[in-house]
DRENFI-492634 format. One record per residue (C-alpha): residue number from 1; residue in one letter; x, y, z. Coordinates in nm, 2 decimals. Layout:
# residues N
R;i;aa;px;py;pz
R;NUM;A;X;Y;Z
...
# end
This chain:
# residues 594
R;i;aa;px;py;pz
R;1;M;11.26;-16.56;9.71
R;2;G;11.14;-16.21;9.65
R;3;V;10.78;-16.21;9.44
R;4;A;10.89;-16.05;9.17
R;5;L;11.19;-16.36;9.12
R;6;L;10.91;-16.57;9.20
R;7;R;10.68;-16.47;8.97
R;8;G;10.92;-16.50;8.70
R;9;F;11.04;-16.81;8.80
R;10;L;10.65;-16.92;8.79
R;11;E;10.63;-16.76;8.41
R;12;S;10.91;-16.97;8.28
R;13;I;10.80;-17.29;8.44
R;14;F;10.46;-17.22;8.25
R;15;S;10.61;-17.12;7.91
R;16;T;10.81;-17.47;7.97
R;17;I;10.51;-17.65;8.01
R;18;Q;10.30;-17.48;7.74
R;19;A;10.61;-17.59;7.49
R;20;L;10.61;-17.93;7.60
R;21;T;10.24;-17.98;7.61
R;22;V;10.28;-18.14;7.94
R;23;S;9.91;-18.20;8.10
R;24;A;9.96;-18.13;8.48
R;25;L;10.18;-17.89;8.71
R;26;N;10.33;-18.01;8.98
R;27;Q;10.26;-17.95;9.35
R;28;T;10.46;-17.67;9.41
R;29;T;10.37;-17.47;9.12
R;30;T;9.97;-17.52;9.19
R;31;N;9.98;-17.54;9.60
R;32;G;10.30;-17.40;9.73
R;33;L;10.46;-17.64;10.01
R;34;S;10.09;-17.79;10.09
R;35;L;10.06;-18.20;10.02
R;36;L;9.65;-18.18;10.08
R;37;G;9.48;-18.30;9.74
R;38;T;9.80;-18.57;9.67
R;39;L;9.86;-18.89;9.75
R;40;L;10.12;-18.80;9.99
R;41;A;9.88;-18.64;10.21
R;42;P;9.93;-18.82;10.55
R;43;T;9.63;-19.01;10.70
R;44;L;9.54;-18.95;11.07
R;45;P;9.58;-19.10;11.41
R;46;P;9.26;-19.14;11.63
R;47;F;9.44;-18.94;11.87
R;48;L;9.81;-18.78;11.93
R;49;A;9.96;-19.03;12.16
R;50;D;10.26;-18.78;12.34
R;51;G;10.00;-18.64;12.52
R;52;P;9.88;-18.78;12.91
R;53;L;9.72;-19.11;12.87
R;54;L;9.40;-19.11;12.67
R;55;N;9.29;-19.33;12.44
R;56;E;9.03;-19.30;12.16
R;57;Y;8.77;-19.53;12.40
R;58;T;8.76;-19.34;12.73
R;59;W;8.90;-19.00;12.68
R;60;G;8.91;-18.99;13.04
R;61;D;8.59;-19.12;13.10
R;62;R;8.45;-18.88;12.88
R;63;T;8.20;-18.95;12.57
R;64;D;8.06;-18.78;12.32
R;65;Y;7.71;-18.89;12.42
R;66;G;7.74;-18.90;12.80
R;67;N;7.88;-18.58;12.88
R;68;N;7.80;-18.24;12.83
R;69;P;8.08;-18.11;12.58
R;70;Y;8.07;-17.76;12.66
R;71;R;8.12;-17.82;13.06
R;72;D;8.33;-18.15;13.08
R;73;C;8.64;-18.08;12.85
R;74;P;8.92;-18.23;13.01
R;75;T;9.24;-18.06;13.10
R;76;T;9.56;-18.22;12.95
R;77;G;9.84;-17.99;13.03
R;78;V;9.97;-18.01;12.68
R;79;V;10.06;-17.71;12.43
R;80;R;10.08;-17.76;12.07
R;81;H;10.27;-17.50;11.94
R;82;Y;10.27;-17.36;11.55
R;83;Q;10.46;-17.10;11.40
R;84;F;10.28;-16.92;11.10
R;85;T;10.40;-16.67;10.89
R;86;V;10.17;-16.49;10.61
R;87;S;10.31;-16.38;10.32
R;88;R;10.25;-16.29;9.94
R;89;G;10.31;-16.57;9.68
R;90;Y;10.25;-16.67;9.33
R;91;I;10.06;-16.99;9.25
R;92;A;9.83;-17.16;9.03
R;93;P;9.58;-17.41;9.21
R;94;D;9.37;-17.43;8.87
R;95;G;9.66;-17.36;8.66
R;96;Y;9.55;-16.99;8.58
R;97;V;9.84;-16.81;8.78
R;98;R;9.75;-16.55;9.03
R;99;D;9.91;-16.35;9.34
R;100;V;9.79;-16.49;9.66
R;101;L;9.84;-16.50;10.04
R;102;L;10.00;-16.80;10.18
R;103;V;10.05;-16.93;10.53
R;104;N;10.40;-17.09;10.54
R;105;G;10.41;-17.10;10.19
R;106;A;10.14;-17.32;10.10
R;107;Y;9.77;-17.30;10.01
R;108;P;9.59;-17.45;10.18
R;109;G;9.79;-17.35;10.48
R;110;P;9.92;-17.63;10.74
R;111;M;9.70;-17.83;10.94
R;112;I;9.67;-17.76;11.33
R;113;E;9.64;-18.06;11.52
R;114;A;9.55;-18.10;11.88
R;115;N;9.36;-18.34;12.14
R;116;W;9.06;-18.24;12.32
R;117;G;9.17;-18.04;12.61
R;118;D;9.51;-17.93;12.48
R;119;T;9.62;-17.55;12.46
R;120;I;9.70;-17.44;12.11
R;121;V;9.95;-17.18;12.07
R;122;V;9.99;-17.01;11.73
R;123;D;10.25;-16.75;11.66
R;124;V;10.13;-16.55;11.38
R;125;H;10.43;-16.34;11.18
R;126;N;10.30;-16.08;10.93
R;127;N;10.53;-16.09;10.64
R;128;I;10.25;-15.92;10.43
R;129;T;10.46;-15.68;10.21
R;130;G;10.46;-15.51;9.84
R;131;P;10.22;-15.39;9.95
R;132;E;10.18;-15.43;10.32
R;133;E;9.85;-15.52;10.51
R;134;G;9.76;-15.58;10.85
R;135;T;9.60;-15.94;10.91
R;136;A;9.43;-16.10;11.17
R;137;I;9.33;-16.50;11.23
R;138;H;9.01;-16.65;11.35
R;139;W;9.02;-17.00;11.48
R;140;H;8.66;-17.08;11.37
R;141;G;8.42;-17.27;11.60
R;142;F;8.65;-17.22;11.90
R;143;L;8.44;-17.11;12.20
R;144;Q;8.75;-16.88;12.33
R;145;H;8.53;-16.87;12.68
R;146;E;8.85;-16.79;12.90
R;147;T;9.03;-16.58;12.62
R;148;P;8.77;-16.37;12.41
R;149;W;9.04;-16.14;12.33
R;150;E;9.20;-16.45;12.09
R;151;D;8.88;-16.47;11.87
R;152;G;9.08;-16.32;11.59
R;153;A;8.82;-16.03;11.49
R;154;P;8.99;-15.67;11.44
R;155;G;8.81;-15.42;11.56
R;156;I;8.60;-15.64;11.79
R;157;S;8.83;-15.85;12.00
R;158;Q;9.19;-15.74;11.88
R;159;C;9.40;-15.47;11.67
R;160;P;9.52;-15.60;11.34
R;161;I;9.88;-15.74;11.36
R;162;P;10.11;-15.50;11.19
R;163;P;10.31;-15.57;10.91
R;164;R;10.65;-15.71;10.99
R;165;K;10.52;-15.79;11.35
R;166;S;10.41;-16.09;11.54
R;167;Y;10.13;-16.18;11.78
R;168;R;10.08;-16.50;11.97
R;169;Y;9.73;-16.67;11.98
R;170;E;9.68;-16.91;12.28
R;171;F;9.33;-17.07;12.36
R;172;I;9.21;-17.41;12.46
R;173;A;9.06;-17.69;12.26
R;174;S;8.77;-17.71;12.43
R;175;L;8.53;-17.88;12.15
R;176;Y;8.66;-18.15;11.90
R;177;G;8.59;-18.24;11.56
R;178;S;8.69;-18.07;11.26
R;179;S;8.71;-17.71;11.15
R;180;W;8.94;-17.45;11.01
R;181;Y;9.12;-17.11;11.04
R;182;H;9.13;-16.81;10.81
R;183;A;9.21;-16.43;10.80
R;184;H;8.95;-16.22;10.95
R;185;Y;9.08;-15.89;10.81
R;186;S;8.84;-15.74;10.53
R;187;A;8.77;-16.04;10.26
R;188;Q;9.16;-16.14;10.29
R;189;Y;9.09;-16.53;10.34
R;190;T;8.97;-16.54;9.99
R;191;G;9.32;-16.47;9.88
R;192;G;9.46;-16.79;10.02
R;193;V;9.48;-16.73;10.42
R;194;V;9.30;-17.06;10.53
R;195;G;9.40;-17.38;10.65
R;196;P;9.21;-17.71;10.85
R;197;I;9.22;-17.79;11.22
R;198;V;9.15;-18.13;11.35
R;199;V;9.09;-18.18;11.71
R;200;Y;9.11;-18.53;11.83
R;201;G;8.83;-18.66;12.06
R;202;P;8.58;-18.96;12.14
R;203;T;8.35;-19.10;11.87
R;204;K;8.07;-19.34;11.88
R;205;E;8.10;-19.46;11.55
R;206;H;8.38;-19.70;11.44
R;207;Y;8.60;-19.65;11.14
R;208;D;8.90;-19.75;10.99
R;209;I;9.11;-19.47;10.84
R;210;D;9.10;-19.10;10.88
R;211;L;9.17;-18.91;10.55
R;212;G;9.15;-18.60;10.69
R;213;P;9.06;-18.26;10.59
R;214;I;8.87;-18.21;10.26
R;215;M;8.85;-17.84;10.18
R;216;L;8.58;-17.72;9.94
R;217;S;8.63;-17.38;9.80
R;218;D;8.51;-17.14;9.52
R;219;W;8.83;-16.95;9.38
R;220;Y;8.88;-16.62;9.22
R;221;H;9.13;-16.51;8.97
R;222;K;9.15;-16.13;9.09
R;223;E;9.28;-16.03;9.40
R;224;Y;9.02;-15.96;9.69
R;225;F;9.08;-15.62;9.75
R;226;D;9.01;-15.54;9.36
R;227;I;8.68;-15.78;9.40
R;228;V;8.59;-15.54;9.68
R;229;K;8.68;-15.21;9.54
R;230;E;8.48;-15.33;9.24
R;231;M;8.20;-15.45;9.43
R;232;L;8.18;-15.11;9.65
R;233;A;8.21;-14.86;9.38
R;234;P;7.91;-14.68;9.28
R;235;N;7.68;-14.90;9.10
R;236;G;7.87;-15.20;9.18
R;237;S;7.72;-15.49;9.24
R;238;P;7.70;-15.72;9.54
R;239;R;7.69;-16.03;9.35
R;240;V;8.05;-16.15;9.32
R;241;F;8.11;-16.44;9.05
R;242;S;8.36;-16.72;9.12
R;243;D;8.59;-16.83;8.83
R;244;N;8.62;-17.19;8.97
R;245;N;8.57;-17.45;9.25
R;246;L;8.84;-17.65;9.42
R;247;I;8.91;-17.98;9.64
R;248;N;9.20;-17.93;9.85
R;249;G;9.32;-17.64;9.65
R;250;K;9.32;-17.82;9.30
R;251;M;9.12;-17.81;8.96
R;252;H;9.13;-17.79;8.60
R;253;F;9.03;-17.45;8.43
R;254;D;8.96;-17.37;8.09
R;255;C;9.21;-17.13;7.97
R;256;S;9.02;-17.06;7.66
R;257;T;8.77;-16.88;7.87
R;258;V;8.99;-16.62;7.97
R;259;A;8.94;-16.27;7.88
R;260;P;9.08;-16.15;7.58
R;261;G;9.40;-15.94;7.63
R;262;D;9.48;-16.12;7.96
R;263;T;9.84;-16.24;7.97
R;264;T;9.84;-16.42;8.27
R;265;P;10.01;-16.73;8.25
R;266;C;9.76;-17.04;8.24
R;267;V;9.75;-17.41;8.19
R;268;S;9.43;-17.57;8.12
R;269;D;9.51;-17.92;8.30
R;270;A;9.62;-17.84;8.62
R;271;G;9.59;-18.17;8.80
R;272;I;9.31;-18.26;9.07
R;273;A;9.29;-18.39;9.39
R;274;K;9.36;-18.74;9.45
R;275;F;9.23;-18.97;9.74
R;276;R;9.33;-19.34;9.81
R;277;F;9.03;-19.58;9.99
R;278;K;9.12;-19.92;10.10
R;279;T;8.91;-20.19;9.97
R;280;G;8.65;-20.29;10.25
R;281;K;8.75;-20.01;10.49
R;282;T;8.53;-19.73;10.63
R;283;H;8.70;-19.41;10.61
R;284;R;8.63;-19.07;10.77
R;285;L;8.63;-18.75;10.56
R;286;R;8.62;-18.41;10.72
R;287;L;8.45;-18.20;10.48
R;288;I;8.51;-17.79;10.54
R;289;N;8.33;-17.52;10.32
R;290;S;8.64;-17.27;10.30
R;291;G;8.50;-17.07;10.01
R;292;G;8.43;-16.71;10.00
R;293;D;8.06;-16.74;9.89
R;294;G;7.92;-17.03;9.73
R;295;I;7.70;-17.34;9.87
R;296;Q;7.89;-17.66;9.81
R;297;R;7.70;-18.00;9.75
R;298;F;7.95;-18.28;9.80
R;299;S;7.91;-18.65;9.71
R;300;I;8.13;-18.92;9.59
R;301;D;7.97;-19.15;9.31
R;302;E;7.79;-19.45;9.41
R;303;H;7.92;-19.40;9.76
R;304;T;7.68;-19.35;10.06
R;305;L;7.78;-19.09;10.33
R;306;T;7.71;-19.15;10.69
R;307;V;7.71;-18.79;10.87
R;308;I;7.87;-18.82;11.21
R;309;A;7.91;-18.48;11.31
R;310;E;7.80;-18.09;11.18
R;311;D;8.03;-17.82;11.30
R;312;F;8.15;-17.94;11.64
R;313;V;7.85;-18.08;11.75
R;314;P;7.85;-18.50;11.68
R;315;V;7.53;-18.61;11.56
R;316;E;7.30;-18.96;11.54
R;317;P;7.44;-19.08;11.23
R;318;Y;7.22;-19.07;10.90
R;319;N;7.29;-19.16;10.56
R;320;T;7.29;-18.97;10.26
R;321;S;7.39;-18.95;9.88
R;322;V;7.50;-18.58;9.93
R;323;V;7.62;-18.34;10.20
R;324;T;7.52;-17.94;10.16
R;325;L;7.76;-17.69;10.32
R;326;G;7.74;-17.32;10.34
R;327;V;8.08;-17.12;10.41
R;328;G;8.22;-17.20;10.72
R;329;Q;8.04;-17.52;10.77
R;330;R;8.18;-17.86;10.83
R;331;T;8.04;-18.20;10.81
R;332;D;8.24;-18.51;10.91
R;333;V;8.14;-18.84;10.72
R;334;L;8.21;-19.18;10.71
R;335;V;8.23;-19.37;10.36
R;336;T;8.30;-19.74;10.33
R;337;A;8.48;-19.86;10.02
R;338;N;8.28;-20.15;9.93
R;339;V;8.12;-20.04;9.61
R;340;G;8.39;-20.16;9.36
R;341;K;8.66;-20.40;9.30
R;342;P;9.03;-20.32;9.42
R;343;E;9.09;-20.19;9.09
R;344;S;8.80;-19.94;9.06
R;345;A;8.83;-19.57;9.09
R;346;F;8.55;-19.32;9.14
R;347;W;8.47;-18.97;9.10
R;348;M;8.44;-18.72;9.39
R;349;R;8.23;-18.41;9.31
R;350;S;8.14;-18.05;9.52
R;351;N;7.92;-17.87;9.31
R;352;L;7.86;-17.50;9.37
R;353;T;7.46;-17.49;9.41
R;354;T;7.24;-17.25;9.19
R;355;C;7.18;-17.06;9.47
R;356;S;7.61;-16.94;9.44
R;357;A;7.76;-16.69;9.16
R;358;A;7.98;-16.89;8.96
R;359;R;8.13;-16.93;8.63
R;360;Q;8.24;-17.27;8.66
R;361;P;8.07;-17.44;8.97
R;362;N;8.19;-17.80;8.95
R;363;A;8.50;-17.94;9.11
R;364;I;8.60;-18.31;9.09
R;365;A;8.87;-18.54;9.24
R;366;A;8.98;-18.87;9.18
R;367;V;8.94;-19.17;9.46
R;368;Y;9.13;-19.48;9.42
R;369;Y;9.08;-19.81;9.53
R;370;D;9.41;-20.02;9.66
R;371;K;9.52;-20.17;9.31
R;372;A;9.37;-19.87;9.09
R;373;D;9.58;-19.68;8.84
R;374;T;9.64;-19.34;8.99
R;375;N;9.71;-19.19;8.65
R;376;A;9.39;-19.34;8.50
R;377;M;9.07;-19.12;8.54
R;378;P;8.75;-19.27;8.68
R;379;S;8.47;-19.34;8.45
R;380;S;8.18;-19.35;8.73
R;381;G;7.84;-19.14;8.69
R;382;A;7.73;-18.87;8.94
R;383;W;7.41;-18.94;9.16
R;384;N;7.11;-18.84;8.99
R;385;I;7.00;-18.58;9.29
R;386;P;6.93;-18.25;9.14
R;387;D;6.99;-17.92;9.33
R;388;P;6.68;-17.88;9.52
R;389;N;6.73;-17.45;9.49
R;390;T;6.61;-17.43;9.82
R;391;C;6.94;-17.25;9.92
R;392;S;6.91;-17.42;10.28
R;393;N;7.09;-17.72;10.45
R;394;V;6.93;-18.04;10.54
R;395;D;6.59;-18.02;10.72
R;396;L;6.62;-17.99;11.08
R;397;S;6.45;-18.29;11.19
R;398;V;6.73;-18.50;11.06
R;399;T;7.02;-18.38;11.22
R;400;E;7.03;-18.45;11.60
R;401;P;7.29;-18.40;11.84
R;402;L;7.42;-18.69;12.04
R;403;Y;7.45;-18.52;12.35
R;404;P;7.11;-18.38;12.43
R;405;I;7.06;-18.07;12.60
R;406;P;6.69;-17.94;12.62
R;407;L;6.60;-17.61;12.48
R;408;P;6.60;-17.38;12.79
R;409;A;6.33;-17.08;12.83
R;410;P;6.52;-16.75;12.64
R;411;S;6.54;-16.45;12.88
R;412;F;6.55;-16.21;12.61
R;413;T;6.41;-16.21;12.24
R;414;Q;6.51;-15.99;11.97
R;415;T;6.41;-15.96;11.58
R;416;M;6.74;-15.88;11.33
R;417;D;6.65;-15.82;11.00
R;418;I;6.87;-15.88;10.66
R;419;E;6.84;-15.60;10.39
R;420;L;7.01;-15.48;10.07
R;421;F;7.02;-15.11;10.01
R;422;K;7.20;-14.83;9.83
R;423;N;7.36;-14.53;10.00
R;424;A;7.37;-14.19;9.90
R;425;S;7.67;-14.24;9.70
R;426;D;7.50;-14.53;9.50
R;427;V;7.71;-14.82;9.67
R;428;T;7.50;-15.10;9.77
R;429;L;7.60;-15.25;10.11
R;430;W;7.41;-15.48;10.36
R;431;K;7.23;-15.38;10.67
R;432;F;7.19;-15.61;10.95
R;433;N;6.97;-15.50;11.26
R;434;S;6.92;-15.14;11.07
R;435;V;7.31;-15.07;11.08
R;436;S;7.55;-15.12;10.78
R;437;M;7.87;-15.20;11.01
R;438;R;8.23;-15.07;11.02
R;439;T;8.48;-15.14;11.22
R;440;H;8.73;-14.92;11.40
R;441;Y;9.07;-15.13;11.39
R;442;N;9.28;-14.91;11.64
R;443;E;8.97;-14.94;11.89
R;444;P;8.84;-15.31;11.90
R;445;V;8.49;-15.32;12.11
R;446;L;8.65;-15.54;12.36
R;447;L;8.92;-15.34;12.46
R;448;V;8.67;-15.01;12.48
R;449;A;8.41;-15.22;12.71
R;450;N;8.71;-15.35;12.91
R;451;E;8.77;-15.00;13.02
R;452;G;8.43;-14.95;13.11
R;453;N;8.30;-14.78;12.79
R;454;F;7.98;-14.92;12.66
R;455;S;7.87;-14.62;12.47
R;456;F;7.97;-14.72;12.12
R;457;P;7.92;-14.54;11.75
R;458;A;7.63;-14.64;11.55
R;459;Q;7.81;-14.80;11.27
R;460;W;8.01;-15.04;11.50
R;461;N;7.68;-15.21;11.49
R;462;V;7.71;-15.34;11.88
R;463;V;7.40;-15.53;12.07
R;464;N;7.43;-15.53;12.45
R;465;Y;7.23;-15.79;12.62
R;466;Y;7.33;-15.68;12.95
R;467;S;7.29;-15.96;13.19
R;468;N;7.08;-16.21;12.94
R;469;T;7.26;-16.52;12.89
R;470;S;6.98;-16.70;12.70
R;471;V;6.90;-16.50;12.40
R;472;R;6.71;-16.60;12.11
R;473;I;6.75;-16.41;11.78
R;474;I;6.48;-16.44;11.52
R;475;V;6.67;-16.33;11.15
R;476;N;6.43;-16.23;10.89
R;477;N;6.61;-16.24;10.53
R;478;R;6.44;-15.95;10.35
R;479;S;6.68;-16.03;10.08
R;480;P;6.68;-16.29;9.78
R;481;T;7.02;-16.42;9.89
R;482;S;7.09;-16.69;10.12
R;483;H;7.33;-16.65;10.39
R;484;P;7.57;-16.87;10.64
R;485;M;7.49;-16.69;10.96
R;486;H;7.79;-16.75;11.21
R;487;L;7.80;-16.66;11.58
R;488;H;8.14;-16.65;11.72
R;489;G;8.21;-16.82;12.05
R;490;H;7.89;-17.04;12.07
R;491;N;7.73;-17.34;11.92
R;492;F;7.38;-17.22;11.90
R;493;Y;7.06;-17.39;11.92
R;494;I;6.86;-17.38;11.58
R;495;L;6.49;-17.34;11.62
R;496;H;6.36;-17.30;11.29
R;497;E;6.44;-17.21;10.94
R;498;G;6.21;-17.19;10.63
R;499;P;6.07;-16.96;10.38
R;500;G;5.86;-16.64;10.50
R;501;I;5.78;-16.55;10.84
R;502;W;5.85;-16.78;11.16
R;503;D;5.52;-16.93;11.23
R;504;G;5.65;-16.98;11.63
R;505;S;5.69;-17.36;11.61
R;506;I;6.04;-17.53;11.69
R;507;V;6.20;-17.81;11.57
R;508;R;6.28;-18.11;11.86
R;509;P;6.25;-17.87;12.14
R;510;S;6.37;-18.14;12.36
R;511;N;6.72;-18.16;12.19
R;512;P;6.73;-17.88;11.90
R;513;H;7.03;-17.90;11.65
R;514;R;7.34;-17.70;11.74
R;515;R;7.62;-17.56;11.51
R;516;D;7.80;-17.25;11.47
R;517;V;7.71;-17.16;11.09
R;518;H;7.35;-17.24;10.96
R;519;L;7.21;-17.14;10.63
R;520;V;6.92;-16.86;10.59
R;521;R;6.71;-16.89;10.26
R;522;G;6.61;-16.63;10.07
R;523;N;6.35;-16.43;10.19
R;524;G;6.30;-16.66;10.45
R;525;H;6.42;-16.69;10.82
R;526;L;6.63;-16.84;11.11
R;527;V;6.57;-16.85;11.45
R;528;I;6.85;-16.93;11.69
R;529;Q;6.92;-16.93;12.06
R;530;F;7.28;-16.92;12.25
R;531;D;7.37;-16.98;12.63
R;532;G;7.57;-16.67;12.62
R;533;A;7.94;-16.66;12.74
R;534;P;8.11;-16.32;12.88
R;535;G;8.26;-16.12;12.58
R;536;I;8.20;-15.97;12.28
R;537;W;8.11;-16.19;12.00
R;538;A;8.08;-16.13;11.60
R;539;F;7.73;-16.24;11.45
R;540;H;7.78;-16.25;11.08
R;541;C;7.68;-16.37;10.75
R;542;H;8.01;-16.59;10.66
R;543;I;7.98;-16.48;10.27
R;544;A;8.30;-16.30;10.28
R;545;W;8.18;-16.01;10.00
R;546;H;7.87;-15.96;10.24
R;547;A;8.08;-15.91;10.55
R;548;S;8.31;-15.67;10.37
R;549;G;7.94;-15.50;10.25
R;550;G;7.87;-15.44;10.63
R;551;F;7.68;-15.77;10.71
R;552;L;7.80;-15.78;11.08
R;553;A;7.69;-15.70;11.43
R;554;S;7.91;-15.76;11.78
R;555;L;7.70;-15.90;12.08
R;556;V;7.77;-15.77;12.42
R;557;I;7.74;-16.05;12.70
R;558;E;7.73;-15.98;13.07
R;559;P;7.93;-15.64;13.01
R;560;E;7.99;-15.63;13.41
R;561;Q;8.19;-15.94;13.34
R;562;V;8.36;-15.80;13.04
R;563;D;8.46;-15.47;13.23
R;564;A;8.63;-15.69;13.47
R;565;M;8.84;-15.90;13.25
R;566;H;9.17;-15.91;13.30
R;567;I;9.33;-15.86;12.96
R;568;P;9.69;-15.98;12.85
R;569;S;9.93;-15.72;12.83
R;570;D;10.02;-15.84;12.46
R;571;V;9.70;-15.81;12.33
R;572;K;9.73;-15.42;12.41
R;573;Q;10.09;-15.38;12.30
R;574;N;9.99;-15.51;11.97
R;575;C;9.73;-15.25;11.96
R;576;G;10.01;-15.01;12.03
R;577;A;10.21;-15.14;11.78
R;578;W;9.90;-15.12;11.50
R;579;D;9.84;-14.72;11.65
R;580;L;10.19;-14.67;11.54
R;581;W;10.19;-14.82;11.24
R;582;S;9.91;-14.69;11.09
R;583;R;10.00;-14.33;11.24
R;584;F;10.27;-14.32;10.95
R;585;N;10.10;-14.56;10.70
R;586;V;9.75;-14.52;10.50
R;587;V;9.53;-14.81;10.62
R;588;D;9.35;-14.84;10.31
R;589;Q;9.02;-14.97;10.46
R;590;I;8.76;-14.98;10.19
R;591;D;8.49;-15.18;10.32
R;592;S;8.39;-15.29;10.69
R;593;G;8.71;-15.41;10.78
R;594;T;8.58;-15.78;10.90
# end
């Protein structure tokens, strides 16, 4: 169905709904072909049973607390194939219809599933037309140590995939747990190119039912390109306000708040996400902050959450009422349905913190026990836990990885400052390590380095660590805004985080926390360290608007090995296709490009 025809079809649906005063939209209208957020969404198995003889208890004698997860990945020989088509469409996740970018016609996009040690192959077909755009997909949290060219960062590890062309990503599921994929081309993923990933692996904690991914996302009614254009106009504001907050792509919106003159079809009671709990059973929930900006605070009324993993790192379980997630972070929790009766229903909540720019920060979903009426709304009350307003994650002393790795001595230490500034055109941008980054889509850093050239333009913000493989970075935030700092290709050690300047102390050096995203608070510091793998790895703020404004660096690890890499020919063929397309088409790159 063409975009114009689809829009007309949706507008007719909205007219009918408004005429009949029906109180909810159907799933196709709100989320396309996605089942997330509905009671039809399937629960997940403990592992995919069509591979080698592994089970949830042994995983080939590997456990998540007795083996090094970065070195002891099994080799299953199983290949998981997926076909993704990225295209434009019209949906109304919160009742306000807007043009979006969809993966296989769905928002959120289809889930990728694999067992630990499987090979994941995804053929991405770029069908973004009217207008045409390039794209690239990042597989968030995957190490890619053997395949850094599959990391999905355009201008860094690859050229964008041209319109009407395809690219095959192939990589190992070398870690296990919960994650997501998203477009890594400008702020494109805020337009809908996101989806969950589950890699099944061993677990120390028992649970009965895996409810699967719960994607938490701020939502914008304007197209991402229009937002970036306004943000990067002279005297534009770097603070971008979201219009709503979603759980698994669903939430209500008050259409009376639409600006005067906005004739966009809108239904106030579009419908919310729903979940089923089995009375007395313990459920696994895979929380993912897949938003563009906001810090999420997740809770379920009257229920205790037991945290068992943060990002791809299993942790010693701890109990909490509220989980805080910056953009890109994941937290796996266990919840036992032992609060009410089989007829009970409770509110699930995810609220954008006061640190986030949000017009409507509160998302709700309904959790129904076995015999509850799924057409009735819960009446439970929220936990009385005020927003701490620190714009930070839980204290580092609380989270301890199950597999202990003592902090090694660093071979190199660097300080990288975060700064907000105005350029000569009165455009507000971000500097990271004294540079506001802008990528070159036609010359990815990895491919340039693979040709033996390690002399890069300053605006690419490339940092070469040479032979240093144990690198400590002190991030000083000179801005009042918090930032979720994400390092591609690594779970970094988190040494310290807090206000002001680092005092040199380290939290639990015998086994510091590890993850791939961590919040640095406004006017504060974050100290990380990583055991580097050969490659070119993006290190950036995961707020889409900040990355668009130049907040990104590319880290070069072991350049001699990068020079010697045998990069597959299809990576260079994709660059050839992009070169050809961009020669005859205008690439409207108005931001950093990442």
